[in-house]
Steps between C-alpha positions, in 0.01 A plus 500: 500500500611854423364674808597847370312464176149591625632828637677586174188424298279705730738796481509492121123457472438789740732721293321406176154551647595846624707622205421665170597341168838674458817508709616848614859401574807613305531213248878528453567477870252217531651292220848527656349383829335211314839401359653479848202302633527248216880477528462406867195275485514312166775235471493489120550876471787494749667232289427691179661815636802303622544339158493846341748647748246736659536599866151605619659738751643702210151572362405820682341727241263465207796552268659193661172311454498580126832316462367172641493202259169416335295193590343278236320168507812335360765644730289503816170320520614190315842493664399479866264272688146624553528523882824700470317754282254565784544707816710319763538214251157366595244395243257439786499875563272518196154350486432471125704435186417625151644346183599661173604311186845527352602481136566127522198420715719494813290673767622789712369514856417823681406458867330777698320558828179681583703808597666502157155530343424827677729716285322362194159542663587870529530512121160336464367754748629779281301361206182422691499831686624742235355347184186326624408699816455163669500656845154640426355228277422140573719300266500146367857400409506209254847344485545370144874430521593129501488337841750246630875539539521778239544837656203697369182353643575420863719809545222723365240332718717548809554869428131567437416332829755720677311802365175359631665453842604864486137601470435526129154360420644241263375144455720266299421193294773297330384292202849529352526476124195274477289703260179305556531541877570874466184545294304288746593691816474856367122505443449345842725738694556823308145628543563529876795743456544851366777393262676189369876480446638233267868425571688306232718496190372740231422252219330262742289775656396612152406142415286484815323823408442393139373156604267662753356729234444204266315323783275801558677640807440875539828628642363853535299381802812436706713821479798297378859597580818317393833421665737365234854361496751318286449671163572835336175601331402796287264780593283385209472164677402677824228691314371190321469293817364799690217544253407133513501496880303824528787700649492875439806648677821353352734664751308367799339176379811287446853472634789283389751359749871463434592189692733203508508167677824618661346778710129538433367832374772756428282785376148579387318703243330794664236739363785746446724253313210377285405859417857577391533175304179572311633843409824345375318224308347768279835677456765245399765768446468612861504139618819430307659813645414388853568128477765489229300259285194522278320216677286588800604329826301437814518807724455454874586678822689335784587554865882516519486433873354157427661402167803708408571521126820575311591473133787310340572519124136565417366230732358511850637398839310496825568445867235390747432294808313176448514134595815499287634854553657641185760776466568651158319213328514509121162397365591545131203725428568778251388835635591809696412742779346848496461720808159633594586867443693413184193327358272795576755739348519288185122503467498876551754552222265315269201708602331233711372533856408153631359648821249704307424200280424290807284777642686479830658767713879497486674329788543167675154517656322464166369151423737347251773762537798404714849651474664167419764437230419321177650186350436401138534142383528369146528136604763236541829569327572131451325329212156405628148598409223552755175319426209500748755592765723200424858548384535291183862411439658415164678210668165331560390549138830357376420168665175484304695536176740224600242223525543210254174567318610847387876540539575360156334780307581815703832672564431584864479873434178675594357835605274515805254787541161589640260639243150637534193438291245763391314459828805565716553136605863383529643197323834329533660499157800292397652548155727205419767457234465195278804294415633562149291326238209439738148632442245610756129429516215526750548143622865557585418829671243321716742222596767751592257714700395195703863405560584849628191508721585163652850615594380833638250316717772260614783746561331824596262479796398864464391437139311186599307669780476866398399465136140387436479173312338667200804725455780246556531367144737740323438632152785351294609639166759315292734707283771388257865491600662841488170688490615866502222619729571251778818305426737722299828333412810640670312687775506402866168333566252634756261244643244747631329797347284773651234696322741788441737266312239417238509671168 
């Protein structure tokens, strides 16, 4: 028995129940303090520092902190035992373990305790309070993320229940990504609440809404709101889904979360960030000036006292306490940081006043306006595509092309991408290079699609459980060897393609 644990949990819960959503402390001082706490209490990090010749006592300032070596899954999480990654080297200090898939199907385990959930619950509070005014409205929260060992569903359910314990009139139901069950419980429960919040991956939530409409469900009766995660979506997509669900206030009716299995929710869309993103979506030149690229990233705000961000060669690092505390962890997401005042000044230079657009008074007391910094995220810098919240890895697709039934007539080269149809539904597309002298037809494309699906289901647990069965069979297109659009001769091959890469 850990006799001190009840007291620690009570202290943390009391602090959460009494606090507002954002930390007031100096984030640079706090992150240096976090470093020293982790260096003392986490055996793996002590060993990591020793191996890199770092004396923790020499790290006194934030400038010293910025010189610390970066953590990655490869050099840290996969190198040390799971207990040694935890505080005091004790896995039993955590009470739940989440699992994320790796590129080879090898799972990565992320333990946490109930106290670790509270920092993430504060991010959910920011969404429910600022975007949905859930403190004044009875709310049905429908958790549509997959349940089980995967991080989304149970973590979300826990955080929503923490908000209810804090006094928010929220009632949760957790059908997971069972579409039939979602559509069964909503008519029974939503009529008893002022609003209904669907929490899930964007394409799956859209599929739920579309299926409900086809079945005669009138979403306008339920004052629908959305909490989304795992995908970068367009403002056109937000408008399309909003219309179908009867939502009328885009800046307040939906919020996307920027989260990872490593540390839960890192940042959230706010009414302010959505308002600014919608302005930029209509002005691609301004967006490119701000973000450095023509494509539009996710734009969220974050609490640097909870999750401290830095940038490294165009990618993001963060530090934060968790079941596995992480210091300067490189998550391989392409993106950057923008200060609160810098963002408002940029908008002003382009003749835009987001405060006036929101119809709120300027200042931190306005609903949806908090003086928090912004982080923008393009997505993973390594070669994956995100599909229904699952990371789809080229390595998994390669195995499908290596099966005996198909390997004789393909080269092994392919391009993986997510495309959308005219109705805004995503599809996993795989364009495959035929071996020289081979011809493609519909039968071969079907055989290859089934082979790829079988290996994705076998190797990638996120794909198997996140992606609805009706969307798991990829759309395969066979192209001749050396096709200049996909397989140009003499050019280094890229196995993934985003929408901005398409001609």
